[in-house]
N, CA and C of each residue as an Amber inpcrd file, in Angstrom:
protein
   327
 -71.6840000  -0.8490000 202.7720000 -70.6000000  -1.1390000 203.6590000
 -69.3570000  -1.5080000 202.8840000 -68.2790000  -0.8910000 203.2330000
 -67.0460000  -1.2260000 202.5310000 -66.2930000  -2.2880000 203.3150000
 -65.6510000  -3.1130000 202.5780000 -64.8720000  -4.1890000 203.2220000
 -63.5770000  -3.5980000 203.7730000 -63.1800000  -4.0880000 204.9090000
 -61.9360000  -3.6210000 205.5110000 -60.7590000  -4.0720000 204.6570000
 -59.8670000  -3.1680000 204.4310000 -58.6950000  -3.4860000 203.6300000
 -57.5620000  -3.8480000 204.5760000 -57.0330000  -5.0080000 204.3810000
 -55.9310000  -5.4660000 205.2110000 -54.6120000  -5.0950000 204.5450000
 -53.6670000  -4.6500000 205.3420000 -52.3650000  -4.3730000 204.7360000
 -51.7250000  -5.6700000 204.2660000 -50.9800000  -5.5620000 203.1950000
 -50.2970000  -6.7430000 202.6630000 -49.2740000  -7.2320000 203.6800000
 -49.2000000  -8.5350000 203.8130000 -48.2310000  -9.1280000 204.7390000
 -46.8250000  -8.8990000 204.2010000 -45.9240000  -8.6650000 205.0870000
 -44.5280000  -8.4860000 204.6810000 -44.0170000  -9.7960000 204.1190000
 -43.2740000  -9.7280000 203.0420000 -42.7650000 -10.9730000 202.4640000
 -41.8100000 -11.6640000 203.4210000 -41.8510000 -12.9690000 203.3880000
 -40.9320000 -13.7500000 204.2230000 -39.5170000 -13.4980000 203.7560000
 -38.5910000 -13.3540000 204.6920000 -37.2140000 -13.0950000 204.2720000
 -36.6790000 -14.2500000 203.4410000 -35.9690000 -13.9310000 202.3950000
 -35.3800000 -14.9480000 201.5290000 -34.1470000 -15.5620000 202.1530000
 -33.6410000 -16.5240000 201.4650000 -32.4780000 -17.2360000 201.9770000
 -31.2790000 -16.2950000 202.1470000 -31.1070000 -15.3870000 201.1980000
 -30.0000000 -14.4420000 201.2910000 -30.1590000 -13.5320000 202.5060000
 -31.3730000 -13.0610000 202.7430000 -31.6150000 -12.1860000 203.8930000
 -31.3700000 -12.9330000 205.2050000 -31.7950000 -14.1830000 205.2600000
 -31.5620000 -14.9760000 206.4820000 -30.0670000 -15.2040000 206.6900000
 -29.3550000 -15.4580000 205.6030000 -27.9090000 -15.6690000 205.7180000
 -27.2200000 -14.3990000 206.1980000 -27.6310000 -13.2520000 205.6480000
 -27.0370000 -11.9870000 206.0860000 -27.3270000 -11.7290000 207.5590000
 -28.5570000 -12.0090000 207.9890000 -28.9060000 -11.8000000 209.3960000
 -28.0930000 -12.7220000 210.2920000 -27.9040000 -13.9570000 209.8570000
 -27.1260000 -14.9150000 210.6350000 -25.6700000 -14.4670000 210.7320000
 -25.1330000 -13.9900000 209.6250000 -23.7490000 -13.5330000 209.6120000
 -23.5820000 -12.2890000 210.4780000 -24.5290000 -11.3770000 210.3850000
 -24.4340000 -10.1320000 211.1530000 -24.4720000 -10.3950000 212.6570000
 -25.1160000 -11.4930000 213.0680000 -25.2470000 -11.7990000 214.4860000
 -23.9930000 -12.4560000 215.0560000 -23.0820000 -12.8810000 214.2030000
 -21.8840000 -13.5750000 214.6730000 -20.7640000 -12.5880000 214.9660000
 -19.9600000 -12.8890000 215.9670000 -18.7880000 -12.0470000 216.2310000
 -17.8050000 -12.1310000 215.0620000 -17.0730000 -11.0620000 214.8380000
 -16.1320000 -10.9910000 213.7140000 -15.1180000 -12.1350000 213.7570000
 -14.5800000 -12.4380000 214.9100000 -13.5810000 -13.5010000 215.0190000
 -14.1540000 -14.8450000 214.5790000 -15.4110000 -15.0930000 214.8980000
 -16.0440000 -16.3460000 214.4980000 -16.2180000 -16.4130000 212.9830000
 -16.5610000 -15.2830000 212.3740000 -16.7080000 -15.2420000 210.9200000
 -15.3760000 -15.4930000 210.2270000 -14.3220000 -14.9020000 210.7670000
 -13.0070000 -15.1020000 210.1680000 -12.5740000 -16.5540000 210.3290000
 -12.8330000 -17.1470000 211.4850000 -12.4850000 -18.5590000 211.6990000
 -13.2440000 -19.4460000 210.7130000 -14.5150000 -19.1280000 210.4590000
 -15.3020000 -19.9050000 209.4960000 -14.7160000 -19.7380000 208.0890000
 -14.3190000 -18.5170000 207.7320000 -13.7210000 -18.2750000 206.4140000
 -12.4050000 -19.0370000 206.2720000 -11.6230000 -19.1000000 207.3510000
 -10.3770000 -19.8660000 207.3410000 -10.6890000 -21.3440000 207.1160000
 -11.7080000 -21.8480000 207.7730000 -12.1040000 -23.2460000 207.6200000
 -12.5510000 -23.5320000 206.1830000 -13.3250000 -22.6400000 205.5980000
 -13.7670000 -22.8170000 204.2120000 -12.5690000 -22.8190000 203.2720000
 -11.6510000 -21.8740000 203.4590000 -10.4710000 -21.8100000 202.6040000
  -9.6020000 -23.0590000 202.7650000  -9.4920000 -23.5490000 203.9840000
  -8.7230000 -24.7640000 204.2420000  -9.3350000 -25.9470000 203.5030000
 -10.6470000 -26.0140000 203.4910000 -11.3540000 -27.1620000 202.9190000
 -11.5610000 -27.0710000 201.4170000 -11.4040000 -25.8990000 200.8350000
 -11.7340000 -25.7080000 199.4210000 -11.0840000 -26.7290000 198.4830000
  -9.8390000 -27.1520000 198.6610000  -9.2810000 -28.1690000 197.7460000
 -10.0810000 -29.4770000 197.7360000 -10.8500000 -29.7540000 198.7780000
 -11.6310000 -30.9850000 198.8410000 -12.8540000 -30.9500000 197.9410000
 -13.1790000 -29.7860000 197.4070000 -14.3680000 -29.6530000 196.5660000
 -14.2930000 -30.5930000 195.3630000 -13.1050000 -30.7520000 194.8130000
 -12.9620000 -31.5520000 193.6010000 -12.3320000 -32.9200000 193.8340000
 -11.7090000 -33.1030000 194.9770000 -11.0140000 -34.3550000 195.2280000
 -11.0590000 -34.6810000 196.7180000 -11.7110000 -35.7570000 197.0430000
 -11.8900000 -36.1480000 198.4430000 -10.5620000 -36.3110000 199.1720000
  -9.5070000 -36.6460000 198.4520000  -8.2180000 -36.9030000 199.0810000
  -7.2200000 -35.7760000 198.8390000  -7.7080000 -34.5950000 198.5930000
  -6.8390000 -33.4440000 198.3300000  -6.0730000 -33.0470000 199.5850000
  -4.9980000 -32.3370000 199.3680000  -4.2070000 -31.7840000 200.4640000
  -4.8450000 -30.4520000 200.8620000  -5.0640000 -30.2180000 202.1460000
  -5.6580000 -28.9400000 202.5650000  -4.7890000 -27.7600000 202.1420000
  -5.4080000 -26.6120000 202.0080000  -4.6820000 -25.3930000 201.6480000
  -3.6300000 -25.0780000 202.7060000  -2.5530000 -24.4550000 202.2800000
  -1.4900000 -24.0740000 203.2120000  -1.8770000 -22.7810000 203.9390000
  -1.1790000 -22.5050000 205.0230000  -1.4240000 -21.2520000 205.7470000
  -1.1970000 -20.0480000 204.8360000  -0.1790000 -20.1190000 203.9960000
   0.1130000 -19.0210000 203.0860000  -1.0110000 -18.8420000 202.0660000
  -1.5510000 -19.9500000 201.5460000  -2.6600000 -19.8820000 200.5930000
  -3.8790000 -19.2190000 201.2330000  -4.1900000 -19.6480000 202.4480000
  -5.3510000 -19.1150000 203.1570000  -5.1520000 -17.6340000 203.4620000
  -3.9690000 -17.2770000 203.9290000  -3.6730000 -15.8780000 204.2500000
  -3.8320000 -15.0020000 203.0080000  -3.3340000 -15.4570000 201.8890000
  -3.4540000 -14.6920000 200.6520000  -4.8960000 -14.5460000 200.1980000
  -5.6540000 -15.6210000 200.2970000  -7.0610000 -15.5980000 199.8680000
  -7.9020000 -14.6700000 200.7330000  -7.6470000 -14.6770000 202.0380000
  -8.4830000 -13.9190000 202.9730000  -7.8770000 -12.5750000 203.3810000
  -6.6920000 -12.2640000 202.8450000  -6.0070000 -11.0040000 203.1780000
  -5.7510000 -10.9000000 204.6840000  -5.2190000 -11.9900000 205.2370000
  -4.8460000 -12.0630000 206.6510000  -3.3500000 -12.3430000 206.7280000
  -2.7870000 -12.1340000 207.8920000  -1.4000000 -12.5330000 208.0870000
  -1.3660000 -14.0480000 208.3330000  -0.2170000 -14.6330000 208.0790000
  -0.0560000 -16.0650000 208.3250000  -0.2500000 -16.3590000 209.8110000
   0.2190000 -15.4610000 210.6820000   0.0380000 -15.6570000 212.1230000
  -1.4450000 -15.6530000 212.5020000  -2.2390000 -14.8060000 211.8610000
  -3.6840000 -14.7810000 212.1360000  -4.3320000 -16.0990000 211.7110000
  -3.9200000 -16.6230000 210.5700000  -4.4440000 -17.9080000 210.1030000
  -4.0960000 -19.0020000 211.1000000  -2.8540000 -19.0180000 211.5530000
  -2.4210000 -20.0290000 212.5250000  -3.2380000 -19.9360000 213.8130000
  -3.4940000 -18.7300000 214.2580000  -4.2760000 -18.5230000 215.4770000
  -5.6970000 -19.0590000 215.3130000  -6.3200000 -18.7610000 214.1830000
  -7.6790000 -19.2510000 213.9440000  -7.7040000 -20.7700000 213.8130000
  -6.6830000 -21.3330000 213.1850000  -6.6230000 -22.7930000 213.0790000
  -6.4680000 -23.4460000 214.4490000  -5.6260000 -22.8800000 215.3050000
  -5.4860000 -23.4330000 216.6710000  -6.8330000 -23.4200000 217.3850000
  -7.5620000 -22.3330000 217.2300000  -8.8840000 -22.2190000 217.8470000
  -9.8390000 -23.2880000 217.2890000  -9.7880000 -23.4830000 215.9820000
 -10.6500000 -24.5000000 215.3610000 -10.2570000 -25.9090000 215.8040000
  -8.9610000 -26.1680000 215.9220000  -8.5200000 -27.4810000 216.4030000
  -9.0930000 -27.7490000 217.7900000  -9.0760000 -26.7470000 218.6500000
  -9.6160000 -26.9000000 220.0010000 -11.1230000 -27.0900000 219.9730000
 -11.8230000 -26.3140000 219.1670000 -13.2860000 -26.4310000 219.0890000
 -13.7280000 -27.8210000 218.6550000 -12.9520000 -28.4200000 217.7430000
 -13.3060000 -29.7410000 217.2360000 -12.6480000 -30.8620000 218.0390000
 -11.8840000 -30.5080000 219.0710000 -11.2820000 -31.5040000 219.9460000
 -10.2010000 -32.3320000 219.2890000  -9.4530000 -31.7430000 218.3730000
  -8.4220000 -32.5050000 217.6720000  -7.0290000 -31.9200000 217.8940000
  -6.8850000 -31.0700000 218.9020000  -5.5760000 -30.4540000 219.1530000
  -4.5330000 -31.4770000 219.5770000  -4.9600000 -32.6490000 220.0380000
  -4.0340000 -33.6830000 220.4950000  -3.4210000 -34.4910000 219.3500000
  -3.9690000 -34.3970000 218.1580000  -3.4610000 -35.1780000 217.0210000
  -2.0880000 -34.6890000 216.5810000  -1.3210000 -35.5660000 215.9330000
  -0.0420000 -35.1220000 215.3670000  -0.2810000 -33.9950000 214.3480000
   0.6690000 -33.1130000 214.2200000   0.5260000 -31.9320000 213.3700000
   0.1420000 -32.2900000 211.9360000   0.6800000 -33.3790000 211.4040000
   0.4130000 -33.7320000 210.0180000  -0.9830000 -34.3090000 209.7940000
  -1.7620000 -34.5290000 210.8460000  -3.1190000 -35.0680000 210.7140000
  -4.2090000 -34.0490000 211.0320000  -3.8580000 -32.9800000 211.7230000
  -4.8690000 -32.0330000 212.2140000  -5.6850000 -31.3900000 211.1010000
  -5.0230000 -30.9030000 210.0630000  -5.7040000 -30.1300000 209.0340000
  -6.7260000 -30.9720000 208.2660000  -6.3080000 -32.1540000 207.8340000
  -7.2480000 -32.9950000 207.0870000  -8.3650000 -33.4980000 207.9850000
  -8.0750000 -33.7860000 209.2510000  -9.1070000 -34.2250000 210.1820000
 -10.1000000 -33.1020000 210.4570000  -9.5990000 -31.8670000 210.5620000
 -10.4670000 -30.7150000 210.7790000 -11.4700000 -30.5820000 209.6380000
 -10.9920000 -30.6990000 208.4180000 -11.8860000 -30.6040000 207.2570000
 -12.9090000 -31.7340000 207.2920000 -12.4490000 -32.9500000 207.5570000
 -13.3560000 -34.1010000 207.5940000 -14.4190000 -33.9290000 208.6790000
 -14.0060000 -33.5010000 209.8660000 -14.9510000 -33.3090000 210.9710000
 -15.9590000 -32.2030000 210.6450000 -15.4940000 -31.1220000 210.0500000
 -16.3890000 -30.0050000 209.7170000 -17.4280000 -30.4260000 208.6730000
 -17.0110000 -31.2170000 207.6990000 -17.9500000 -31.6810000 206.6780000
 -18.9190000 -32.7150000 207.2500000 -18.4310000 -33.6300000 208.0690000
 -19.2880000 -34.6660000 208.6490000 -20.2990000 -34.0910000 209.6310000
 -19.8890000 -33.0820000 210.3810000 -20.7910000 -32.5040000 211.3980000
 -21.7700000 -31.5110000 210.8050000 -21.5690000 -31.1180000 209.5530000
 -22.4730000 -30.1600000 208.9270000 -22.0810000 -28.7130000 209.1280000
 -20.9780000 -28.4670000 209.8110000 -20.4990000 -27.0870000 209.9790000
 -20.1780000 -26.5150000 208.5990000 -19.6380000 -27.3550000 207.7260000
 -19.3940000 -26.9940000 206.3410000 -20.1640000 -27.9470000 205.4470000
 -20.5930000 -27.4410000 204.3220000 -21.1660000 -28.3180000 203.3050000
 -20.4270000 -28.0570000 202.0100000 -20.6030000 -28.9230000 201.0520000
 -19.9060000 -28.7350000 199.7840000 -20.3650000 -27.4470000 199.0970000
 -21.5590000 -26.9600000 199.4120000 -22.0290000 -25.6910000 198.8530000
 -21.1950000 -24.5150000 199.3640000 -20.6460000 -24.6370000 200.5630000
 -19.8190000 -23.5730000 201.1310000 -18.4830000 -23.4490000 200.4070000
 -18.0650000 -24.5310000 199.7890000 -16.7630000 -24.5430000 199.1350000
 -16.9090000 -23.9700000 197.7690000
């Protein structure tokens, strides 16, 4: 009697594959908003009290127009409930809220 041969189990998807699947499932606008948030927060990687990136810096990094960056930032301000803050506080508060809530981690920067 020969033993039944079982097919090899498919390998569990790696972290990169899971990340790609997660990204592929997101709408394009959401991905761009997340990229804008990462670019905004990137100066904080080395200094907790850094000044957030400017709209022009973000636009250049992501190859977007400045108006597109502004639109995504307005959307992010609303999502995080900070649209009521004075203009000079919104950007740094957005970064702080995203890091505290886990939407961003220092690994993303």
